[in-house]
GUZA-283710 format. One record per residue (C-alpha): x, y, z. Coordinates in pm, whole numbers, plus 32768, in hexadecimal, padded with zeros to 4 digits. Layout:
! residues N
c1:X | c2:Y | c3:Z
...
! end
This chain:
! residues 482
c1:74A2 | c2:785B | c3:8429
c1:7579 | c2:7992 | c3:83FC
c1:7542 | c2:7A8C | c3:8513
c1:7543 | c2:7C04 | c3:84D5
c1:7527 | c2:7D20 | c3:85D2
c1:749C | c2:7E71 | c3:8562
c1:74F7 | c2:7F9E | c3:863B
c1:742F | c2:80D4 | c3:85DC
c1:7377 | c2:81D5 | c3:86B1
c1:7281 | c2:8212 | c3:8595
c1:7188 | c2:8103 | c3:85F4
c1:70CF | c2:8105 | c3:84A6
c1:7212 | c2:80D4 | c3:83E0
c1:727C | c2:7FB7 | c3:84C2
c1:7126 | c2:7F14 | c3:84AB
c1:7111 | c2:7F24 | c3:832F
c1:7275 | c2:7EA3 | c3:8308
c1:7231 | c2:7D8C | c3:8401
c1:70F8 | c2:7D19 | c3:8347
c1:71AC | c2:7D21 | c3:81F7
c1:72D2 | c2:7C54 | c3:8275
c1:71F1 | c2:7B5E | c3:832B
c1:7136 | c2:7B1D | c3:81E6
c1:7286 | c2:7AD0 | c3:8148
c1:72DB | c2:79C2 | c3:8243
c1:73A2 | c2:7A76 | c3:8351
c1:7375 | c2:7A68 | c3:84CA
c1:735F | c2:7BDC | c3:8521
c1:736A | c2:7C96 | c3:866D
c1:735B | c2:7E0E | c3:86A2
c1:73DB | c2:7F0C | c3:879D
c1:7389 | c2:807F | c3:87B0
c1:74CA | c2:80FB | c3:8856
c1:763D | c2:80B6 | c3:8869
c1:761A | c2:8036 | c3:89CD
c1:74FF | c2:7F50 | c3:8966
c1:75C7 | c2:7ED3 | c3:8840
c1:76F5 | c2:7E76 | c3:8914
c1:760D | c2:7DC9 | c3:8A0D
c1:7571 | c2:7CFE | c3:88F0
c1:76CA | c2:7C98 | c3:8877
c1:7724 | c2:7C2C | c3:89D5
c1:75F3 | c2:7B49 | c3:89ED
c1:75FE | c2:7AB0 | c3:8891
c1:76E5 | c2:7A51 | c3:8776
c1:76BB | c2:7B1F | c3:8637
c1:7773 | c2:7AF8 | c3:84F0
c1:7727 | c2:7C5C | c3:8480
c1:76C5 | c2:7DAE | c3:8512
c1:7618 | c2:7EC1 | c3:844B
c1:7653 | c2:7FFE | c3:8513
c1:75D4 | c2:815D | c3:84D2
c1:76ED | c2:825C | c3:84E6
c1:762A | c2:835A | c3:85B4
c1:7596 | c2:82CF | c3:86F5
c1:750E | c2:8391 | c3:881C
c1:7610 | c2:830F | c3:8914
c1:773F | c2:82DA | c3:8832
c1:77AB | c2:82CE | c3:86C6
c1:7807 | c2:81C3 | c3:85C8
c1:797C | c2:81FF | c3:85EE
c1:7977 | c2:81B0 | c3:8763
c1:788D | c2:8089 | c3:872E
c1:7972 | c2:7FFA | c3:8624
c1:7A9F | c2:801C | c3:8708
c1:79F1 | c2:7F6D | c3:882B
c1:7963 | c2:7E54 | c3:8754
c1:7AB2 | c2:7E0C | c3:86AF
c1:7B62 | c2:7DFD | c3:87FF
c1:7A60 | c2:7D23 | c3:88B2
c1:79D8 | c2:7C58 | c3:878C
c1:7AEC | c2:7C59 | c3:8684
c1:7A4A | c2:7B57 | c3:859E
c1:78FF | c2:7C10 | c3:8586
c1:78DA | c2:7CD1 | c3:8443
c1:7866 | c2:7E3B | c3:8452
c1:77B4 | c2:7F09 | c3:8348
c1:7782 | c2:807B | c3:8395
c1:7645 | c2:8127 | c3:8316
c1:7629 | c2:82A0 | c3:8301
c1:7554 | c2:83B1 | c3:8269
c1:7672 | c2:8460 | c3:81B6
c1:779F | c2:8401 | c3:80E6
c1:7900 | c2:8461 | c3:8148
c1:7A1B | c2:83B0 | c3:8092
c1:7B1E | c2:8408 | c3:819D
c1:7A41 | c2:837F | c3:82AF
c1:7A07 | c2:8245 | c3:81E3
c1:7B7D | c2:820B | c3:81C5
c1:7BAE | c2:8249 | c3:8339
c1:7A9E | c2:8154 | c3:839C
c1:7B1E | c2:8048 | c3:82B1
c1:7C7D | c2:8074 | c3:833B
c1:7BEA | c2:803F | c3:8495
c1:7B55 | c2:7EF3 | c3:8425
c1:79FC | c2:7F39 | c3:8396
c1:799A | c2:7E54 | c3:8279
c1:78E1 | c2:7F65 | c3:81BF
c1:783C | c2:80B9 | c3:81DB
c1:76DE | c2:80EC | c3:8147
c1:7624 | c2:8233 | c3:811B
c1:74AF | c2:826B | c3:8135
c1:73BD | c2:8244 | c3:808D
c1:73E8 | c2:80CE | c3:80A7
c1:73A3 | c2:7FFF | c3:7F72
c1:7338 | c2:7E95 | c3:7FB4
c1:7411 | c2:7DF5 | c3:7EA6
c1:7544 | c2:7EBA | c3:7F12
c1:7512 | c2:7E68 | c3:8082
c1:74D9 | c2:7CF6 | c3:803E
c1:7608 | c2:7CDD | c3:7F5C
c1:76E9 | c2:7D8D | c3:8057
c1:766E | c2:7CB7 | c3:8177
c1:76A2 | c2:7B71 | c3:80B8
c1:7804 | c2:7BD2 | c3:805E
c1:784D | c2:7C3D | c3:81C3
c1:77D3 | c2:7AED | c3:8240
c1:78AE | c2:7A3A | c3:8140
c1:79D2 | c2:7AF4 | c3:81D9
c1:7967 | c2:7A91 | c3:8339
c1:795D | c2:7924 | c3:82CD
c1:7AB6 | c2:7942 | c3:8233
c1:7B41 | c2:79E6 | c3:836D
c1:7AC6 | c2:78C5 | c3:8441
c1:7B72 | c2:77C9 | c3:835E
c1:7CB7 | c2:7883 | c3:831C
c1:7DC9 | c2:7862 | c3:8422
c1:7E3D | c2:79CA | c3:841F
c1:7F93 | c2:7A42 | c3:8490
c1:7F8E | c2:7AF7 | c3:85E3
c1:7F87 | c2:7C71 | c3:85C7
c1:8056 | c2:7D6A | c3:868B
c1:7F2E | c2:7E51 | c3:86C5
c1:7DFC | c2:7E55 | c3:87A0
c1:7D19 | c2:7E5F | c3:8672
c1:7CF0 | c2:7D1A | c3:85AD
c1:7D67 | c2:7CF7 | c3:844B
c1:7C48 | c2:7D1A | c3:8354
c1:7C39 | c2:7C39 | c3:8229
c1:7B3F | c2:7C68 | c3:8114
c1:7B4E | c2:7B30 | c3:8040
c1:7A38 | c2:7BA9 | c3:7F5D
c1:7B0D | c2:7CD5 | c3:7EFA
c1:7C00 | c2:7BF0 | c3:7E4A
c1:7AE2 | c2:7B3C | c3:7D9D
c1:7A30 | c2:7C6B | c3:7D14
c1:7B49 | c2:7D68 | c3:7CE8
c1:7C08 | c2:7D56 | c3:7B9F
c1:7D7A | c2:7D95 | c3:7BCF
c1:7E80 | c2:7DED | c3:7ACF
c1:7F43 | c2:7CBE | c3:7A55
c1:807B | c2:7D25 | c3:7B16
c1:7FBC | c2:7D65 | c3:7C5B
c1:7FDB | c2:7C56 | c3:7D65
c1:7EE6 | c2:7C51 | c3:7E85
c1:7FA5 | c2:7BF1 | c3:7FBC
c1:7F46 | c2:7B88 | c3:811D
c1:7FE8 | c2:7CA1 | c3:81E3
c1:7F19 | c2:7DB0 | c3:8286
c1:7FAF | c2:7EB1 | c3:8199
c1:7F52 | c2:7DE2 | c3:8067
c1:7DED | c2:7DA9 | c3:80D8
c1:7DBF | c2:7F19 | c3:8126
c1:7E4B | c2:7F74 | c3:7FD2
c1:7D53 | c2:7E8E | c3:7F23
c1:7C3A | c2:7F1C | c3:7FF5
c1:7C93 | c2:8084 | c3:7F9A
c1:7C9F | c2:802B | c3:7E29
c1:7B43 | c2:7F97 | c3:7E41
c1:7AC9 | c2:80C7 | c3:7F01
c1:7B45 | c2:81DB | c3:7E1A
c1:7B36 | c2:812D | c3:7CC7
c1:79BF | c2:815F | c3:7C83
c1:79D8 | c2:82D5 | c3:7CCB
c1:7A5E | c2:83E3 | c3:7BE4
c1:7B55 | c2:8463 | c3:7CE8
c1:7CB3 | c2:84CB | c3:7C89
c1:7DAD | c2:83F4 | c3:7D46
c1:7F0F | c2:842B | c3:7DC3
c1:7FD8 | c2:82EA | c3:7DEF
c1:80FE | c2:8320 | c3:7EDA
c1:8224 | c2:823A | c3:7F17
c1:838B | c2:81E1 | c3:7ECF
c1:8402 | c2:818C | c3:7D70
c1:83B5 | c2:802A | c3:7D07
c1:828F | c2:7FEE | c3:7DF3
c1:8196 | c2:7FB3 | c3:7CD6
c1:80E5 | c2:8101 | c3:7CBC
c1:808A | c2:80D5 | c3:7B4C
c1:7FF0 | c2:7F7E | c3:7B8A
c1:7F13 | c2:801A | c3:7C96
c1:7EAE | c2:812F | c3:7BA4
c1:7E51 | c2:8028 | c3:7A9F
c1:7D89 | c2:7F67 | c3:7BA2
c1:7CC5 | c2:80A1 | c3:7BFE
c1:7C7C | c2:80D9 | c3:7A8D
c1:7C13 | c2:7F6F | c3:7A52
c1:7B16 | c2:7F83 | c3:7B6E
c1:7A88 | c2:80D3 | c3:7B04
c1:7967 | c2:8123 | c3:7A16
c1:7A7B | c2:818A | c3:7922
c1:7B0F | c2:802D | c3:790A
c1:7AB4 | c2:800C | c3:7797
c1:7B5C | c2:815A | c3:7748
c1:7CD3 | c2:81A3 | c3:771E
c1:7DCD | c2:8191 | c3:783A
c1:7EF0 | c2:8273 | c3:77D7
c1:802D | c2:8276 | c3:78AA
c1:8125 | c2:8394 | c3:7894
c1:827E | c2:839D | c3:7936
c1:82AD | c2:8509 | c3:7999
c1:8409 | c2:84C1 | c3:7A1B
c1:848D | c2:848A | c3:78BA
c1:83F7 | c2:85C9 | c3:7827
c1:84CA | c2:86F6 | c3:77D0
c1:8434 | c2:884F | c3:7800
c1:8429 | c2:887F | c3:7686
c1:8372 | c2:8738 | c3:763E
c1:827F | c2:8736 | c3:7761
c1:8179 | c2:881F | c3:76C8
c1:8174 | c2:875B | c3:7583
c1:8156 | c2:860E | c3:763A
c1:803C | c2:868A | c3:7718
c1:7F73 | c2:8757 | c3:7621
c1:7FEA | c2:86ED | c3:74C5
c1:8041 | c2:87D4 | c3:73A4
c1:7FDD | c2:8827 | c3:7240
c1:80BF | c2:87E8 | c3:7119
c1:81A6 | c2:8914 | c3:70DF
c1:8152 | c2:89B8 | c3:722D
c1:82C6 | c2:89CC | c3:7283
c1:8414 | c2:8968 | c3:71EE
c1:8420 | c2:87EE | c3:71D9
c1:82A6 | c2:87C0 | c3:71E9
c1:8298 | c2:86EF | c3:70AB
c1:8149 | c2:864E | c3:70F9
c1:8018 | c2:867E | c3:71D5
c1:803F | c2:85DD | c3:7329
c1:7F27 | c2:857B | c3:7415
c1:7F7E | c2:85C4 | c3:7582
c1:7F51 | c2:84DA | c3:76A6
c1:7E21 | c2:8593 | c3:772A
c1:7D70 | c2:8569 | c3:75DF
c1:7DD7 | c2:83FA | c3:75C6
c1:7D49 | c2:83B8 | c3:7720
c1:7C01 | c2:846C | c3:76DE
c1:7AE6 | c2:83A4 | c3:7777
c1:7BDB | c2:82D1 | c3:783D
c1:7CF5 | c2:82F9 | c3:7938
c1:7E3B | c2:83BB | c3:791E
c1:7F4F | c2:8341 | c3:7A05
c1:8067 | c2:843B | c3:7A46
c1:8197 | c2:8397 | c3:7AE6
c1:829D | c2:8462 | c3:7BA5
c1:81D2 | c2:859F | c3:7B7B
c1:82B6 | c2:8655 | c3:7C70
c1:83BD | c2:8671 | c3:7B5E
c1:82EC | c2:875B | c3:7A86
c1:8360 | c2:88C1 | c3:7A60
c1:8299 | c2:89D4 | c3:7B08
c1:822E | c2:8A5E | c3:79B4
c1:81A4 | c2:890F | c3:7942
c1:80F0 | c2:88EB | c3:7A8F
c1:803D | c2:8A36 | c3:7A47
c1:7FCD | c2:89BB | c3:78EF
c1:7F64 | c2:886F | c3:7987
c1:7E95 | c2:8923 | c3:7A8E
c1:7DD7 | c2:89E7 | c3:7984
c1:7D88 | c2:88A9 | c3:78C7
c1:7D12 | c2:87F5 | c3:79FF
c1:7C3B | c2:891A | c3:7A6F
c1:7B9B | c2:8967 | c3:791F
c1:7B86 | c2:87FF | c3:78A7
c1:7BEE | c2:8873 | c3:7750
c1:7D2E | c2:883F | c3:7688
c1:7DBB | c2:88FA | c3:7560
c1:7ED3 | c2:8871 | c3:7488
c1:8002 | c2:894F | c3:7456
c1:7FC6 | c2:8A1C | c3:731C
c1:7E4E | c2:89E4 | c3:731C
c1:7D2E | c2:8ACA | c3:7379
c1:7C39 | c2:89AE | c3:73AE
c1:7BEB | c2:8941 | c3:750F
c1:7B99 | c2:87D3 | c3:7551
c1:7AB1 | c2:8779 | c3:7671
c1:7B4B | c2:8684 | c3:7766
c1:7AB6 | c2:8575 | c3:7840
c1:7BEB | c2:84E0 | c3:78E0
c1:7C28 | c2:844B | c3:7A35
c1:7D85 | c2:84A0 | c3:7AB3
c1:7E5B | c2:83C2 | c3:7B8F
c1:7FB5 | c2:843E | c3:7BEF
c1:80D8 | c2:8393 | c3:7C99
c1:820F | c2:8413 | c3:7D42
c1:8329 | c2:839E | c3:7E21
c1:8366 | c2:8504 | c3:7E90
c1:82CD | c2:85C5 | c3:7FAF
c1:81EB | c2:86B7 | c3:7EF3
c1:819A | c2:8777 | c3:8030
c1:830A | c2:87BF | c3:8059
c1:831A | c2:881C | c3:7EE9
c1:8202 | c2:8918 | c3:7F24
c1:82BD | c2:89B3 | c3:8047
c1:83F8 | c2:89D4 | c3:7F76
c1:833F | c2:8A65 | c3:7E4B
c1:8378 | c2:8939 | c3:7D68
c1:820F | c2:88C6 | c3:7D52
c1:80CF | c2:898E | c3:7D32
c1:7FEC | c2:8974 | c3:7E5F
c1:7EB1 | c2:89AF | c3:7D90
c1:7F0F | c2:8892 | c3:7CA6
c1:7F55 | c2:87AE | c3:7DCC
c1:7DFA | c2:87EA | c3:7E5C
c1:7D5D | c2:87AA | c3:7D05
c1:7E01 | c2:8654 | c3:7D02
c1:7DDD | c2:85FB | c3:7E71
c1:7C72 | c2:858F | c3:7E81
c1:7CE4 | c2:843A | c3:7EFA
c1:7E3F | c2:83BA | c3:7F50
c1:7ECB | c2:825B | c3:7F66
c1:8012 | c2:8205 | c3:8010
c1:80DD | c2:80EB | c3:7F7A
c1:819F | c2:803B | c3:808F
c1:8307 | c2:7FDB | c3:8040
c1:8344 | c2:7E6A | c3:8006
c1:8409 | c2:7E46 | c3:814B
c1:82CA | c2:7E98 | c3:820D
c1:81F0 | c2:7D93 | c3:8164
c1:8260 | c2:7C5F | c3:8223
c1:820D | c2:7B10 | c3:8180
c1:8191 | c2:7BC6 | c3:8048
c1:82FF | c2:7BC6 | c3:7FE1
c1:82F7 | c2:7A4D | c3:7FB5
c1:81A4 | c2:7A54 | c3:7F04
c1:822C | c2:7B55 | c3:7E10
c1:836B | c2:7A8B | c3:7DE1
c1:829F | c2:7954 | c3:7D8B
c1:81CC | c2:7A20 | c3:7C98
c1:82FF | c2:7AA8 | c3:7BE8
c1:839C | c2:794D | c3:7BE2
c1:8270 | c2:78C8 | c3:7B1F
c1:8294 | c2:79E3 | c3:7A25
c1:840B | c2:79AB | c3:7A05
c1:83D6 | c2:7836 | c3:79CB
c1:82E8 | c2:7887 | c3:78AD
c1:83D8 | c2:7984 | c3:7815
c1:8508 | c2:78A1 | c3:782E
c1:8463 | c2:7751 | c3:77F1
c1:84E3 | c2:76D5 | c3:7942
c1:8448 | c2:7613 | c3:7A60
c1:84DD | c2:76A6 | c3:7B9C
c1:83ED | c2:7648 | c3:7CB0
c1:8458 | c2:76E7 | c3:7DF8
c1:854B | c2:77AE | c3:7ECE
c1:8638 | c2:771E | c3:7FCE
c1:85FB | c2:777A | c3:8139
c1:8736 | c2:7850 | c3:8133
c1:86AB | c2:7917 | c3:8010
c1:855D | c2:7943 | c3:80C1
c1:8612 | c2:79C4 | c3:81F6
c1:86E2 | c2:7AAA | c3:811D
c1:85AE | c2:7B38 | c3:8070
c1:8502 | c2:7B79 | c3:81BE
c1:8631 | c2:7C28 | c3:8256
c1:86A2 | c2:7CEF | c3:8125
c1:863D | c2:7E60 | c3:8118
c1:85CD | c2:7E60 | c3:7FA9
c1:862E | c2:7FC8 | c3:7F51
c1:85A5 | c2:7F90 | c3:7DF0
c1:8461 | c2:7EF7 | c3:7E79
c1:838A | c2:7E1A | c3:7D96
c1:8448 | c2:7E7E | c3:7C5D
c1:858E | c2:7E06 | c3:7CFA
c1:84EC | c2:7CC1 | c3:7D71
c1:846C | c2:7C77 | c3:7C13
c1:85C5 | c2:7CAA | c3:7B7B
c1:866B | c2:7BD7 | c3:7C8A
c1:8579 | c2:7AB6 | c3:7C47
c1:85AC | c2:7AC6 | c3:7ACC
c1:8724 | c2:7AB9 | c3:7AFB
c1:870F | c2:79A2 | c3:7BFE
c1:8628 | c2:78D0 | c3:7B24
c1:8727 | c2:78E5 | c3:7A0B
c1:884F | c2:788A | c3:7AEB
c1:87A1 | c2:7781 | c3:7BBE
c1:8840 | c2:7627 | c3:7BB7
c1:8729 | c2:752B | c3:7BD6
c1:85C5 | c2:7578 | c3:7C43
c1:8619 | c2:764C | c3:7D73
c1:86A6 | c2:77AC | c3:7D8F
c1:87C6 | c2:77BD | c3:7E84
c1:889B | c2:78DC | c3:7F0A
c1:8993 | c2:7898 | c3:7DF5
c1:889A | c2:791B | c3:7CF4
c1:8860 | c2:7A66 | c3:7DA7
c1:8923 | c2:7BA7 | c3:7D62
c1:8A60 | c2:7BC0 | c3:7E2E
c1:89E9 | c2:7CEA | c3:7EF9
c1:88BB | c2:7C25 | c3:7F72
c1:8978 | c2:7AF0 | c3:7FE4
c1:8A7C | c2:7BD3 | c3:8086
c1:8967 | c2:7C94 | c3:8130
c1:88D6 | c2:7B54 | c3:81C0
c1:8A22 | c2:7AE9 | c3:8254
c1:8A60 | c2:7C44 | c3:82E1
c1:8901 | c2:7C57 | c3:836C
c1:8922 | c2:7B07 | c3:841A
c1:8A74 | c2:7B66 | c3:84AA
c1:89E5 | c2:7CAD | c3:852C
c1:88BC | c2:7BF8 | c3:85C5
c1:89A1 | c2:7AF9 | c3:8665
c1:8A75 | c2:7C0D | c3:86FC
c1:8947 | c2:7CD0 | c3:8777
c1:88A1 | c2:7B9F | c3:8813
c1:89E2 | c2:7B25 | c3:88B2
c1:8A38 | c2:7C80 | c3:8933
c1:88D8 | c2:7CB2 | c3:89BD
c1:88DD | c2:7B5F | c3:8A6B
c1:8A31 | c2:7B85 | c3:8B0B
c1:89F5 | c2:7CE8 | c3:8B7D
c1:88B4 | c2:7C84 | c3:8C32
c1:88E4 | c2:7B1F | c3:8CAB
c1:8A4E | c2:7AFC | c3:8D1B
c1:8AB7 | c2:7B1D | c3:8E86
c1:8B32 | c2:7C72 | c3:8EF8
c1:8C9C | c2:7C96 | c3:8E82
c1:8DBD | c2:7C85 | c3:8F71
c1:8E6B | c2:7DC8 | c3:8FCE
c1:8FA7 | c2:7D69 | c3:8F12
c1:8EE1 | c2:7D52 | c3:8DCA
c1:8DE0 | c2:7E6B | c3:8DCC
c1:8CEF | c2:7E42 | c3:8CAA
c1:8C1D | c2:7F78 | c3:8CDF
c1:8D17 | c2:808D | c3:8D0A
c1:8D09 | c2:81C0 | c3:8C27
c1:8DFA | c2:812A | c3:8B29
c1:8D2A | c2:7FF0 | c3:8AFC
c1:8BE6 | c2:80B6 | c3:8AF3
c1:8C72 | c2:8192 | c3:89DF
c1:8CE0 | c2:8062 | c3:8915
c1:8B8D | c2:7FBC | c3:893E
c1:8ADA | c2:80F5 | c3:88C4
c1:8BCC | c2:8112 | c3:87A0
c1:8B98 | c2:7FAB | c3:872F
c1:8A1E | c2:7FC8 | c3:874A
c1:8A25 | c2:8108 | c3:867B
c1:8AFB | c2:8061 | c3:856F
c1:8A0C | c2:7F39 | c3:8555
c1:88D8 | c2:801A | c3:854A
c1:8968 | c2:80F5 | c3:8434
c1:89DA | c2:7FC6 | c3:836A
c1:8879 | c2:7F39 | c3:8374
c1:87E2 | c2:8087 | c3:830E
c1:88B9 | c2:8093 | c3:81D2
c1:8897 | c2:7F20 | c3:8180
c1:8A01 | c2:7EE1 | c3:81EA
c1:8A8B | c2:7FD1 | c3:80E7
c1:8BD6 | c2:8017 | c3:8192
c1:8C24 | c2:814F | c3:80C8
c1:8ADA | c2:81F3 | c3:812A
c1:8B00 | c2:817D | c3:8291
c1:8C5A | c2:8218 | c3:82AB
c1:8BD3 | c2:8362 | c3:8225
c1:8AB6 | c2:8367 | c3:8321
c1:8B9F | c2:8307 | c3:8440
c1:8C96 | c2:8413 | c3:83CD
c1:8DBC | c2:8324 | c3:83C1
c1:8E86 | c2:8297 | c3:82A0
c1:8E45 | c2:813D | c3:8215
c1:8F87 | c2:80AB | c3:82A3
c1:8F25 | c2:8115 | c3:8402
c1:8DCD | c2:807F | c3:83D2
c1:8E61 | c2:7F34 | c3:835A
c1:8F48 | c2:7F28 | c3:8489
c1:8E2A | c2:7F69 | c3:857A
c1:8D53 | c2:7E61 | c3:84D0
c1:8E72 | c2:7D6B | c3:84E2
c1:8E95 | c2:7DAE | c3:8656
c1:8D34 | c2:7D2A | c3:8690
c1:8D51 | c2:7C18 | c3:858B
c1:8C5F | c2:7CCA | c3:84A4
c1:8CC3 | c2:7C98 | c3:8337
! end
């Protein structure tokens, strides 16, 4: 029987919840304090804990932290009397399965508990990768089952990917405006589509608008539309993107590129929830959810007078950070396999796998173009592949060169580290740690570090190191780094 522990200092709430869950086939215990709850966990094995956020001797945040450290495979649902979206995100990041507000509805509670227990069962069966943090990685298998993702969205296994899926599920049902932050090519539009598909607006339009390609003159017409003859060249009536998205979701990509004047007009529209075509006197009521994306630091733009602070706060009801591909671990290979399937369909080919050298290359490469670059690399490699396996030969030259350079640099670093720490003390006639050698060691380490930072782009590295390319080549040659 599945065991559940309820921790709530409101005895009546705990009693009613206990009776309800018992009738539904659960083995339920209760505790009226944080101390009592931890003692119960110590004396018995529970698959799930339902913990009130406000307890007399502690709070839900501290309880969650302690439970996840001492009993990492025990699921935790936090119950509270008020709703706070920021707190919900914080608790979920800490490892909570879900966050439920009072009053408690039986069907909602039962559904959430069943899904949490499905996750617990999956966690027991899945051999997870070890994590580099004191808190355990949280997997919510049911999220993938019930959340609808855009066709181009791939749910990965990394912590970043799971958290991203969780945040989509969390914010999608609300009407919050969302800012999606991240480098170019990380898949911001696919996340925006996924939010829309999981919202009450999913049957309404999703309109995407690339603000980076708009000129100052065209922006107003694209946003708000215009009437025929309203200005020179207005040969027909045009419906703007706001009007097209009415009832649905408007996605504004690279919003940081908009002029200050257009930002002011955009602010008025967002505040008043009305739009008026250029050349018209008629106002159209709007019911549009807005999701924006940027690879720029909007806070810095505010400080420099490039972006309106009031507009930023209108948009920033919820923010999602898109991690760069290089930080997503094994997701790189999952994405590569996904794009390989698509490429096979497009090209009518049957390329089945990647060589181990290619896998190593993918995992070590910095991916400056992120997911967009990976997709293009796979399409090219699928076309050039000889046989049913993609080898280094099918990759762009800069990638195969990067792998060789990376391995050489690693070899030098490992060898240098080993010899400098394990060899016998040098004889007096061959001092290894005098000032000259120390300076050379520091110089070589700096060269290798800078080369890695710029993906072994020697021109950029030379600029950063403030030396010419010929000097850099000579220094690389001296340490057998090509």
